[in-house]
N, C-alpha and C positions, 0 to 999 in steps of 0.2 A: 710659237713663232712661225712655224711652217704654215699654219692656217692664215696668219696675218699677211704673210708674203703672197699667198694665193689670192686673198681678197684684194690686196693692193694691185697685183698683176691683172686681175679681172677688171678692177675699176679703171686702171689706165687703158686697158684694151678697149673697154666700152667707150671711154672718152674719145679715143682715137677713131673708133669705127662709126659712132653716131654722128651724123651730120648736124651741125648747129642750125637752128631755125633763125634766120636773120630777117627782121622786120623793122625797117627804119621809119615806118609810118608812111603817111601820104607824101609823095614827092612834090616839091614846089619848083615850078619852072620859072625861069627868069624871063618871062614874057614882057610885052610892052607895058602892061598894067603894073606889074611888079617894079619894072624899071622906073616908071613914072612916080611910083610911091617912094622909091629910094632917092630919086632926084629931089622930090619935094621935102624929104626929111631934113630937119635941121642938124647940122654937123656939130657934135659936141667938142670934137678935137680934130684938128687938121682940116685939109681942104674938103669941100663938099663933093658930091657926086654929080657929074654932068653926063650928057648923052654920049660924048666921045669916049668915056670910060668903058662903055659896053661894046664898042665896035670890034668884034672879032677877038675879044680877050676873055679869059676866065676871070670871074669876079668873086672875091671873098668878102662876105658881109659879116662883120663882127657885131654881135648884139650883146649888150650888157643891161641887165635889169637888177634893180635893188628894191626889195619889197620892204 
């Protein structure tokens, strides 16, 4: 039991000390080309996207795919 608690303590210590490697992949910028593509996309539900939506506002794009 004493050895198990040492291993557990060591494991928790290593998890807290080791910095996680975060790699979200290639970043996508919301440039004019991407905005034009979003404006041209057909809306499945709700209002479509227009140029005014992008003026100084953060934009959340929801994507759903069914294979």
